[in-house]
C-alpha positions as CSV (number, residue, x, y, z in Angstrom):
1,X,50.7,-18.8,57.0
2,X,49.9,-15.4,55.6
3,X,47.0,-15.3,53.2
4,X,47.7,-14.3,49.6
5,X,45.7,-11.3,48.2
6,X,43.5,-13.6,46.2
7,X,42.8,-15.8,49.3
8,X,41.9,-12.8,51.3
9,X,39.5,-11.5,48.6
10,X,37.8,-14.9,48.3
11,X,37.4,-15.2,52.0
12,X,36.0,-11.7,52.2
13,X,33.6,-12.6,49.4
14,X,32.4,-15.7,51.2
15,X,31.8,-13.7,54.3
16,X,29.9,-11.1,52.4
17,X,27.8,-13.8,50.7
18,X,26.8,-15.2,54.0
19,X,25.9,-11.8,55.5
20,X,23.8,-10.7,52.6
21,X,21.9,-14.0,52.3
22,X,21.3,-14.1,56.1
23,X,19.8,-10.6,56.1
24,X,17.4,-11.6,53.4
25,X,16.2,-14.5,55.5
26,X,16.0,-12.2,58.6
27,X,13.6,-9.9,56.7
28,X,11.5,-12.9,55.8
29,X,11.6,-14.5,59.2
30,X,8.3,-12.9,60.6
31,X,6.3,-14.1,57.5
32,X,3.8,-16.8,57.3
33,X,3.4,-18.8,54.0
34,X,0.4,-16.7,53.2
35,X,2.2,-13.4,53.8
36,X,5.0,-14.6,51.5
37,X,2.7,-15.8,48.7
38,X,0.3,-13.0,48.0
39,X,1.0,-10.3,45.3
40,X,-0.7,-7.0,45.9
41,X,-0.2,-5.4,42.5
42,X,1.7,-6.1,39.2
43,X,4.5,-3.7,40.3
44,X,5.2,-5.8,43.4
45,X,6.2,-9.4,43.9
46,X,5.5,-11.9,46.6
47,X,8.3,-12.2,49.2
48,X,8.5,-15.9,48.4
49,X,9.3,-15.0,44.8
50,X,12.0,-12.5,45.8
51,X,13.6,-15.2,48.0
52,X,13.6,-17.6,45.1
53,X,14.6,-15.2,42.4
54,X,17.8,-14.0,44.0
55,X,18.7,-17.7,44.6
56,X,18.0,-18.5,40.9
57,X,20.4,-15.7,40.0
58,X,23.3,-17.5,41.8
59,X,22.2,-20.9,40.5
60,X,21.9,-19.8,36.9
61,X,24.8,-17.4,36.4
62,X,27.4,-18.8,38.9
63,X,26.7,-22.5,39.6
64,X,25.4,-23.5,36.2
65,X,28.1,-21.8,34.3
66,X,31.1,-22.1,36.7
67,X,30.5,-25.3,38.6
68,X,30.3,-28.1,36.0
69,X,29.2,-30.8,38.5
70,X,26.3,-28.7,39.8
71,X,22.7,-30.1,39.2
72,X,19.7,-27.8,39.6
73,X,17.6,-28.1,42.7
74,X,14.5,-28.3,40.6
75,X,14.7,-27.6,36.8
76,X,11.2,-26.2,36.8
77,X,12.4,-23.2,39.0
78,X,14.2,-21.7,35.9
79,X,10.7,-21.0,34.5
80,X,9.1,-19.8,37.7
81,X,11.8,-17.5,39.0
82,X,13.4,-15.9,36.0
83,X,12.4,-12.2,36.1
84,X,13.1,-10.5,32.8
85,X,16.1,-12.2,31.2
86,X,14.9,-13.0,27.7
87,X,18.2,-14.8,26.9
88,X,17.3,-17.3,29.6
89,X,14.1,-18.3,27.9
90,X,10.3,-18.1,28.7
91,X,9.2,-17.3,32.2
92,X,6.1,-17.1,34.4
93,X,4.2,-13.8,33.8
94,X,5.0,-11.1,36.3
95,X,1.4,-10.2,37.2
96,X,0.7,-13.9,38.0
97,X,3.5,-14.4,40.5
98,X,1.0,-14.3,43.4
99,X,-0.7,-17.4,42.0
100,X,2.3,-19.6,42.9
101,X,0.8,-21.1,46.0
102,X,3.3,-23.9,45.4
103,X,6.2,-24.3,46.0
104,X,5.7,-23.5,49.6
105,X,7.8,-21.1,51.6
106,X,9.5,-24.0,53.3
107,X,10.4,-25.4,49.8
108,X,11.9,-22.0,48.9
109,X,14.0,-22.0,52.1
110,X,15.2,-25.5,51.2
111,X,16.1,-24.2,47.7
112,X,18.1,-21.3,49.3
113,X,19.9,-23.7,51.7
114,X,20.8,-26.0,48.8
115,X,22.3,-23.2,46.7
116,X,24.1,-21.7,49.6
117,X,25.8,-25.0,50.4
118,X,26.9,-25.3,46.8
119,X,28.1,-21.7,46.7
120,X,30.1,-22.2,49.9
121,X,31.9,-25.2,48.2
122,X,32.7,-23.4,45.0
123,X,33.5,-19.8,46.2
124,X,37.2,-20.6,47.0
125,X,37.7,-21.9,43.5
126,X,36.0,-19.3,41.4
127,X,37.8,-17.4,38.7
128,X,37.9,-13.6,38.9
129,X,35.1,-13.2,36.3
130,X,32.9,-15.6,38.3
131,X,33.7,-13.7,41.5
132,X,32.5,-10.5,39.7
133,X,29.2,-12.3,39.0
134,X,28.9,-13.3,42.7
135,X,29.4,-9.6,43.6
136,X,26.8,-8.5,41.1
137,X,24.4,-11.2,42.6
138,X,24.9,-9.8,46.1
139,X,24.1,-6.3,45.1
140,X,21.2,-7.6,43.1
141,X,20.0,-9.4,46.3
142,X,20.3,-6.2,48.3
143,X,18.0,-4.5,45.8
144,X,15.5,-7.2,46.4
145,X,15.9,-6.8,50.2
146,X,14.5,-3.3,49.8
147,X,11.9,-4.5,47.4
148,X,10.7,-7.2,49.8
149,X,10.1,-4.5,52.5
150,X,8.3,-2.1,50.2
151,X,6.2,-4.8,48.6
152,X,5.2,-6.2,52.0
153,X,4.3,-2.7,53.1
154,X,2.0,-2.3,50.1
155,X,0.5,-5.8,50.7
156,X,-0.1,-5.2,54.4
157,X,-1.6,-1.8,53.7
158,X,-4.5,-3.5,51.8
159,X,-5.4,-5.6,54.9
160,X,-8.1,-3.8,56.9
161,X,-6.4,-5.0,60.1
162,X,-3.3,-3.0,59.0
163,X,-0.9,-5.5,60.6
164,X,2.7,-4.4,61.6
165,X,5.7,-6.4,60.4
166,X,8.0,-4.7,62.9
167,X,7.5,-3.3,66.4
168,X,7.0,0.5,66.4
169,X,10.1,2.4,67.3
170,X,10.1,4.8,70.2
171,X,8.4,8.1,69.7
172,X,10.4,10.4,67.4
173,X,11.0,14.1,68.0
174,X,8.5,16.4,66.3
175,X,10.4,19.7,66.5
176,X,10.1,21.3,63.0
177,X,13.4,21.9,61.3
178,X,12.9,25.5,60.3
179,X,12.9,27.0,56.9
180,X,14.9,25.7,53.9
181,X,18.4,27.0,53.3
182,X,20.0,26.9,49.9
183,X,23.4,25.5,49.1
184,X,25.0,26.7,46.0
185,X,26.1,24.0,43.6
186,X,29.1,23.6,41.3
187,X,29.0,25.6,38.0
188,X,30.5,24.7,34.7
189,X,32.0,21.4,33.6
190,X,32.0,18.6,36.2
191,X,32.3,14.8,36.1
192,X,29.7,12.4,37.2
193,X,29.3,8.6,36.9
194,X,31.2,5.7,38.5
195,X,34.8,6.5,39.0
196,X,35.8,3.1,40.5
197,X,36.2,4.4,44.1
198,X,33.0,2.7,45.4
199,X,34.5,-0.7,44.6
200,X,31.3,-1.8,42.8
201,X,28.8,-0.1,40.5
202,X,26.1,-1.3,38.2
203,X,26.8,-0.9,34.5
204,X,24.3,2.0,34.1
205,X,26.3,4.1,36.6
206,X,29.1,4.5,34.0
207,X,31.1,5.5,32.2
208,X,32.5,8.6,34.0
209,X,31.7,11.6,31.8
210,X,31.5,15.4,31.8
211,X,28.3,17.3,32.5
212,X,27.7,21.0,32.2
213,X,26.1,22.6,35.3
214,X,24.4,26.0,35.2
215,X,24.2,28.3,38.3
216,X,21.9,26.5,40.8
217,X,21.3,25.7,44.4
218,X,19.9,22.7,46.3
219,X,17.8,22.8,49.4
220,X,19.9,21.7,52.4
221,X,17.4,19.0,53.4
222,X,14.4,17.0,51.9
223,X,10.9,18.4,52.1
224,X,9.1,17.3,55.3
225,X,5.7,16.0,56.1
226,X,4.7,19.2,57.7
227,X,5.6,21.2,54.6
228,X,3.6,18.7,52.5
229,X,0.6,19.2,54.7
230,X,0.8,22.9,54.0
231,X,0.8,22.0,50.2
232,X,-2.4,19.9,50.8
233,X,-4.1,22.6,52.8
234,X,-3.3,25.2,50.1
235,X,-5.2,23.1,47.5
236,X,-2.1,21.6,45.9
237,X,-4.0,18.5,44.8
238,X,-6.8,20.6,43.4
239,X,-4.8,23.2,41.4
240,X,-4.3,22.0,37.8
241,X,-1.8,24.7,37.0
242,X,0.8,23.1,39.3
243,X,0.7,19.8,37.5
244,X,2.2,18.3,34.5
245,X,-0.5,17.2,32.1
246,X,0.0,13.5,32.6
247,X,0.2,14.1,36.4
248,X,-3.1,16.0,36.5
249,X,-4.8,13.2,34.5
250,X,-3.3,10.7,37.0
251,X,-4.6,12.7,40.0
252,X,-8.0,12.9,38.6
253,X,-8.2,9.3,37.5
254,X,-6.8,7.8,40.7
255,X,-8.4,10.3,43.1
256,X,-5.1,11.2,44.7
257,X,-5.3,13.6,47.6
258,X,-2.2,12.8,49.7
259,X,0.9,10.7,49.7
260,X,0.4,6.9,49.5
261,X,-0.6,5.3,52.9
262,X,-1.8,8.6,54.4
263,X,-5.3,9.0,56.0
264,X,-7.0,12.0,57.5
265,X,-8.5,11.7,60.9
266,X,-9.8,13.7,63.8
267,X,-6.3,13.9,65.3
268,X,-4.7,14.9,62.0
269,X,-3.0,12.8,59.3
270,X,-1.7,9.3,59.9
271,X,0.4,7.1,57.8
272,X,0.7,3.3,57.4
273,X,4.2,1.7,57.7
274,X,5.8,-1.6,58.4
275,X,5.3,-0.6,62.1
276,X,1.6,-0.3,61.5
277,X,-0.5,2.9,61.4
278,X,1.2,5.8,63.2
279,X,0.6,9.6,63.3
280,X,2.4,11.5,60.6
281,X,5.6,13.1,62.0
282,X,5.7,16.6,60.6
283,X,9.5,16.8,61.0
284,X,10.2,13.6,59.0
285,X,10.9,13.7,55.2
286,X,7.7,13.1,53.2
287,X,7.8,9.8,51.4
288,X,5.7,7.6,49.0
289,X,5.2,10.4,46.5
290,X,5.2,10.1,42.7
291,X,7.3,12.2,40.4
292,X,4.1,13.9,39.4
293,X,3.5,14.9,43.1
294,X,7.1,16.0,43.6
295,X,7.0,18.1,40.5
296,X,3.7,19.7,41.5
297,X,5.1,20.6,44.9
298,X,8.2,22.1,43.4
299,X,6.0,24.3,41.2
300,X,3.9,25.3,44.2
301,X,7.1,26.2,46.1
302,X,8.5,28.3,43.2
303,X,11.4,25.8,42.7
304,X,12.1,22.7,40.6
305,X,13.5,19.2,40.9
306,X,17.3,18.9,40.7
307,X,18.9,17.3,37.7
308,X,20.7,14.0,38.2
309,X,24.0,15.8,37.5
310,X,23.3,18.5,40.0
311,X,22.4,16.0,42.7
312,X,25.3,13.7,42.0
313,X,27.9,16.5,41.8
314,X,26.8,17.8,45.2
315,X,26.9,14.3,46.8
316,X,30.2,13.0,45.5
317,X,32.2,14.0,48.7
318,X,29.4,13.0,51.2
319,X,29.9,9.7,52.9
320,X,26.9,7.4,52.2
321,X,27.2,6.1,55.8
322,X,25.5,9.3,57.1
323,X,21.9,8.2,56.4
324,X,19.4,6.0,58.1
325,X,20.5,2.8,56.5
326,X,18.5,-0.3,57.0
327,X,19.1,-1.8,60.4
328,X,15.5,-2.7,61.3
329,X,14.3,0.9,60.9
330,X,11.1,1.3,59.0
331,X,10.6,5.0,58.2
332,X,12.7,8.1,57.5
333,X,14.2,10.0,60.4
334,X,13.2,13.5,61.3
335,X,15.7,16.2,60.3
336,X,18.6,16.1,62.8
337,X,19.5,19.2,64.8
338,X,22.6,20.3,62.8
339,X,24.0,23.4,61.0
340,X,22.1,24.4,57.9
341,X,25.1,25.4,55.8
342,X,25.7,21.9,54.4
343,X,23.6,19.3,52.6
344,X,21.8,16.9,55.0
345,X,20.1,13.6,54.6
346,X,21.4,13.0,51.1
347,X,21.6,9.2,51.8
348,X,19.5,6.7,53.6
349,X,16.1,8.4,54.3
350,X,14.2,8.7,51.1
351,X,15.0,8.2,47.4
352,X,15.0,11.7,46.0
353,X,13.3,12.3,42.6
354,X,15.3,14.1,40.0
355,X,13.9,15.8,36.9
356,X,16.3,13.6,34.7
357,X,15.1,10.8,32.5
358,X,16.7,7.4,33.0
359,X,18.8,7.2,29.8
360,X,22.3,5.9,29.2
361,X,25.4,7.9,30.1
362,X,27.5,8.9,27.1
363,X,29.5,5.9,26.0
364,X,27.3,3.3,27.9
365,X,27.4,-0.2,26.4
366,X,25.4,-3.1,27.9
367,X,27.4,-6.2,28.7
368,X,27.2,-9.3,26.5
369,X,24.9,-12.1,27.4
370,X,22.0,-12.3,29.8
371,X,23.5,-10.1,32.5
372,X,23.6,-7.3,29.9
373,X,19.8,-7.2,30.3
374,X,20.1,-6.0,33.9
375,X,19.7,-2.3,33.4
376,X,20.1,-1.1,29.8
377,X,16.8,-2.4,28.4
378,X,14.8,-0.3,30.9
379,X,16.1,3.1,29.8
380,X,12.8,4.3,28.5
381,X,10.0,6.3,30.1
382,X,11.5,6.3,33.6
383,X,13.1,8.9,35.9
384,X,16.2,8.8,38.0
385,X,16.1,8.8,41.8
386,X,19.2,9.3,44.0
387,X,20.3,8.7,47.5
388,X,18.8,5.5,49.0
389,X,16.0,5.2,51.5
390,X,15.5,3.9,55.0
391,X,14.8,0.5,53.5
392,X,18.1,0.4,51.5
393,X,20.6,-2.0,53.1
394,X,24.1,-1.0,54.3
395,X,26.8,-0.8,51.7
396,X,24.4,-0.3,48.9
397,X,24.4,3.5,48.6
398,X,26.8,5.8,46.6
399,X,26.5,9.1,44.7
400,X,26.6,7.4,41.3
401,X,23.7,5.0,42.1
402,X,20.8,5.4,39.6
403,X,17.5,4.1,40.9
404,X,14.7,4.5,38.4
405,X,10.9,4.3,38.3
406,X,8.0,5.4,36.2
407,X,6.6,8.8,37.1
408,X,3.3,7.5,38.7
409,X,5.0,4.9,41.0
410,X,5.2,5.7,44.7
411,X,5.2,2.5,46.7
412,X,8.9,2.9,47.3
413,X,10.3,5.3,49.9
414,X,10.4,8.2,47.4
415,X,10.6,11.9,48.4
416,X,12.1,15.1,47.1
417,X,14.7,17.8,47.6
418,X,14.1,21.1,45.9
419,X,16.5,22.9,43.5
420,X,16.4,26.4,42.0
421,X,18.2,28.4,39.3
422,X,20.5,31.2,40.4
């Protein structure tokens, strides 16, 4: 018998649910209980906590509210694995997540299996609003898949043994990409924000609205490691006139002299990654830089960071599938041999800093209830990044996506693309 539209959609959602949940467990598969327990800094969370938190999301917002017969796996987990939802009550302090030696990793995997079994049973019977919550939960879990990788990278970087989570890939090309070319952007009124074509968007990506663009151009590719080395060698980290005041204070206080995970050596610079310590590839996009560093480099290069509207307007007709989306890769690709008259590597290599504050789009309204706390409450003091990185999973990138971090943060795969006024 032919499936109805609703049957097909529910079956597709069930398949997607299994795929996303399985990928999370595949990322965690190489970990020991100790690997999954330790928290390397307050900005990061243990892998064990990520595994449980995304499960808590489905248990709390789907099973509790839309499956009346459901009983929690362990009622204490509501306190342990709530992240920042004040409407859901008190929670374990974020900087103390690494102290949760119990429950064990095996207990968390049993928790996931329990919730997955219950979700499999209820998915065919969920109402459209509940299905939307499942979809939100899956995109939420994809965010945590990326966070798991970058948090593990930071954790492993603090181990003097510098262990690798994944086997190194084969040697990459080191042919330098040549000089930057400038691609002129749109001018005048344009529209940005979610237009519904992506099929899913977080609330902060909308509503669609008009933005005024002045004459400008974007670099055709991100800045490379080789270009960053030139910035270092020219005294970029020692020239206060290049830096924002807060950035210069940060450089001095933290003793920053290079991107995070870089080390100098007799054979040149090396970087630490999920594949262990490897030589810096001068042809690959620079990554693990803060907004302060990105802005200083732009000043040194006689350029600036793009605005969110400039970047998004330029990327709207570029397929997000063209990047180095997460499939086991662990670092950005070198610039591909390609024409220089179009924008390259907009998606899937590094998150690109913009000069735009993370603030609401005109007309934004947070949703009612706890899920309304997802994005809106963080629209203060952070900057927008665009594009997605080599750790961003498939199906999770689009032009309207708004990632956001504080200007000093750089443990994510963050890089930059230059812009200039015309």
